C-alpha positions as CSV (number, residue, x, y, z in Angstrom):
1,M,45.3,206.7,-3.6
2,G,48.5,208.5,-5.1
3,K,50.2,208.6,-8.3
4,P,52.3,205.1,-8.3
5,L,55.7,206.0,-9.6
6,I,56.6,202.1,-9.7
7,G,55.3,200.3,-12.7
8,I,55.8,196.6,-13.2
9,L,55.2,194.7,-16.0
10,G,54.6,190.9,-16.0
11,G,55.3,188.6,-19.0
12,S,55.1,184.8,-19.3
13,G,53.1,183.4,-15.9
14,L,52.8,186.4,-13.9
15,Y,49.6,188.1,-14.4
16,Q,48.5,189.4,-11.2
17,M,50.1,190.8,-8.0
18,D,49.6,188.6,-4.9
19,G,49.5,190.6,-2.2
20,L,48.5,194.2,-3.1
21,T,45.9,196.0,-1.2
22,E,43.7,198.6,-1.9
23,V,43.2,197.6,-5.3
24,Q,42.0,199.9,-8.5
25,E,42.1,198.8,-11.7
26,H,42.1,201.3,-15.0
27,V,41.0,200.9,-18.1
28,I,43.4,203.4,-20.3
29,G,42.6,204.1,-24.3
30,T,45.9,205.6,-25.6
31,P,46.8,207.5,-29.0
32,F,48.3,204.0,-29.7
33,G,45.0,201.8,-28.3
34,Q,44.0,200.0,-26.1
35,P,47.0,198.7,-23.6
36,S,47.3,195.2,-22.9
37,D,45.3,194.8,-20.0
38,A,43.7,196.7,-17.5
39,V,46.3,198.6,-15.5
40,V,46.0,197.4,-11.6
41,N,47.3,199.7,-9.0
42,G,47.5,199.2,-4.8
43,K,50.4,199.0,-2.9
44,I,52.8,196.5,-1.7
45,A,54.0,197.5,2.0
46,G,53.0,200.6,1.9
47,T,54.4,201.3,-1.6
48,E,52.1,202.3,-4.1
49,V,52.6,200.0,-7.5
50,A,50.8,199.6,-11.1
51,F,50.6,196.1,-12.5
52,L,50.7,196.0,-16.2
53,A,50.5,191.4,-17.7
54,R,52.1,192.4,-21.3
55,H,50.2,189.5,-22.6
56,G,46.9,190.0,-21.1
57,G,44.7,188.2,-18.6
58,G,45.0,184.3,-20.1
59,H,48.2,184.9,-21.7
60,R,46.0,185.9,-25.3
61,L,48.7,188.3,-27.1
62,I,51.8,186.5,-28.6
63,P,54.8,188.4,-28.6
64,T,54.6,190.7,-31.7
65,E,51.1,191.0,-30.8
66,V,51.6,193.1,-27.8
67,P,50.6,196.9,-28.0
68,Y,53.9,197.7,-26.6
69,R,53.5,201.8,-27.0
70,A,49.9,201.6,-25.2
71,N,51.3,199.9,-22.6
72,I,54.3,202.7,-21.9
73,Y,51.8,205.4,-22.6
74,A,49.7,203.5,-19.8
75,L,51.6,203.4,-17.0
76,K,54.0,206.7,-18.1
77,S,49.9,208.5,-18.1
78,L,49.4,207.4,-14.3
79,G,52.4,208.8,-12.9
80,V,55.3,205.7,-13.4
81,R,58.5,207.0,-13.0
82,Y,60.2,203.6,-12.4
83,L,59.4,200.9,-14.6
84,I,60.2,196.8,-13.8
85,S,59.7,194.6,-16.8
86,V,59.4,190.9,-15.7
87,S,60.1,188.4,-18.0
88,A,60.9,184.3,-19.1
89,V,64.0,183.8,-20.8
90,G,66.2,181.1,-22.3
91,S,70.0,180.6,-21.1
92,L,72.1,180.7,-23.9
93,R,75.3,180.2,-21.4
94,E,76.2,177.4,-19.8
95,E,77.0,179.0,-16.3
96,M,73.6,181.0,-16.2
97,H,71.2,177.5,-15.5
98,P,67.1,177.7,-14.8
99,L,65.3,179.6,-12.5
100,D,68.4,181.9,-12.2
101,M,67.6,185.8,-11.9
102,V,69.6,188.2,-14.6
103,L,69.3,191.9,-14.7
104,P,70.5,192.4,-17.7
105,D,72.3,195.6,-18.6
106,Q,72.4,195.7,-22.6
107,F,70.3,194.6,-25.2
108,I,70.6,193.6,-28.9
109,D,67.1,194.0,-30.9
110,L,66.5,192.0,-33.8
111,T,62.6,191.9,-33.7
112,K,61.5,192.4,-37.5
113,H,57.6,194.0,-37.3
114,R,57.2,196.3,-34.5
115,I,56.9,199.8,-34.2
116,S,60.0,200.9,-31.7
117,T,59.3,204.6,-31.2
118,F,56.8,206.8,-29.9
119,F,58.5,209.6,-32.8
120,G,57.3,209.9,-36.2
121,N,54.5,212.4,-37.8
122,G,56.6,215.7,-37.2
123,A,57.9,214.5,-33.9
124,F,61.7,213.9,-34.2
125,A,64.4,213.0,-32.1
126,H,67.2,210.7,-31.3
127,V,67.5,209.1,-28.3
128,S,70.0,207.4,-26.6
129,M,70.4,203.4,-26.1
130,A,74.0,203.3,-25.0
131,Q,73.0,202.4,-21.0
132,P,69.6,201.2,-21.8
133,V,69.2,200.4,-18.0
134,C,68.7,202.5,-15.1
135,P,71.6,201.4,-12.7
136,A,70.2,203.5,-9.7
137,L,66.9,201.2,-10.0
138,S,69.4,198.0,-11.0
139,A,71.2,198.3,-7.6
140,L,67.9,198.6,-5.9
141,L,66.5,195.7,-7.4
142,A,69.3,193.5,-6.5
143,Q,69.2,194.3,-3.2
144,A,66.2,193.5,-2.7
145,I,66.2,189.9,-3.8
146,E,70.0,189.8,-2.2
147,E,67.8,190.6,1.3
148,Q,65.3,187.8,0.9
149,D,67.8,185.0,1.2
150,F,66.4,182.9,-1.3
151,I,68.1,179.6,-0.8
152,D,68.8,178.1,-4.1
153,L,67.7,181.9,-6.2
154,K,71.2,182.7,-8.1
155,L,71.5,186.1,-9.1
156,L,73.5,187.7,-11.6
157,T,73.7,191.8,-12.5
158,K,74.6,191.9,-15.8
159,G,73.8,190.4,-19.4
160,T,73.3,191.1,-22.5
161,Y,69.6,190.1,-23.7
162,V,68.6,189.3,-27.5
163,C,65.5,190.3,-27.9
164,I,64.1,187.5,-31.5
165,E,60.2,188.3,-33.5
166,G,58.9,185.2,-31.6
167,P,56.7,182.9,-31.3
168,A,59.0,180.0,-32.7
169,F,62.4,179.5,-30.5
170,S,65.3,179.8,-32.0
171,S,67.3,176.9,-34.1
172,V,70.7,175.1,-33.4
173,A,72.0,177.8,-36.0
174,E,70.5,180.7,-34.5
175,S,71.3,180.5,-31.0
176,N,74.9,179.5,-31.4
177,W,75.0,183.1,-33.9
178,Y,73.4,185.1,-30.5
179,R,76.1,183.7,-28.3
180,S,78.4,184.5,-31.1
181,I,77.8,188.3,-30.9
182,G,77.6,188.5,-27.1
183,A,74.0,187.9,-26.2
184,D,73.8,185.8,-22.7
185,I,69.8,185.5,-22.7
186,I,67.4,185.3,-24.9
187,G,63.5,186.0,-24.9
188,M,61.0,187.9,-27.1
189,T,59.2,191.3,-25.7
190,N,61.9,193.6,-24.1
191,M,62.0,195.4,-27.4
192,P,60.7,198.1,-28.5
193,E,60.0,198.0,-24.2
194,A,63.2,199.1,-23.2
195,K,63.7,202.2,-26.0
196,L,59.8,203.0,-25.9
197,A,60.7,203.5,-22.2
198,R,63.6,205.1,-22.4
199,E,61.5,207.9,-25.1
200,A,59.2,208.4,-22.1
201,Q,62.0,209.1,-20.0
202,V,60.8,206.6,-17.5
203,A,63.8,204.8,-15.4
204,L,63.7,201.0,-16.6
205,H,65.0,197.9,-15.3
206,N,64.3,194.2,-16.4
207,S,64.9,190.9,-14.3
208,A,64.4,187.9,-16.5
209,W,63.7,184.1,-14.9
210,G,65.6,182.2,-17.2
211,C,63.2,179.1,-17.6
212,Y,63.7,177.9,-20.8
213,W,67.0,175.0,-20.7
214,G,66.2,174.2,-24.2
215,Y,67.7,177.6,-25.7
216,L,71.0,176.3,-24.8
217,L,72.4,174.0,-27.9
């Protein structure tokens, strides 16, 4: 089996990928510790992919405990060049309903306790986050979703994701503030994931399922 160019990070509720063939598991050590779980690679419709459960099997890692650097490093080391990150999120807009899918194109990072870079200890660089997701990958993902013709699925191809530390949900005052600064959806894991993918020169897109209606207050 060759190198998997496509990597998939599974969030809450997505701990394995059905339909994978020629499955192999890779336990990968990195300079940043162990990833959340073994990386599983295989083929879907003849295309080789690598899958990693962000929270580990059985969802044993809270958002702050996820080894983000190890996860991105492990996928990159297998040859991944395109990364699809799947997350459960909350809506901050009335027009974004439960079970809608959003392909966010911007992020606001309000995390507090996470290392958000591979650089340091003598390695130095500034990386632009002006456009944090790959527009080409985003367009392909949107096209693939639309071609599936899901009857009840509403797809939104733009949105701003605000990432909070968690694991607690936000207060009413916090939700109102996030909305006032332009956030559309809210989650706990896409930062520093998006920053690290950018530093690792992996094309990123995030697909977010709006599942927690309680954020819309």
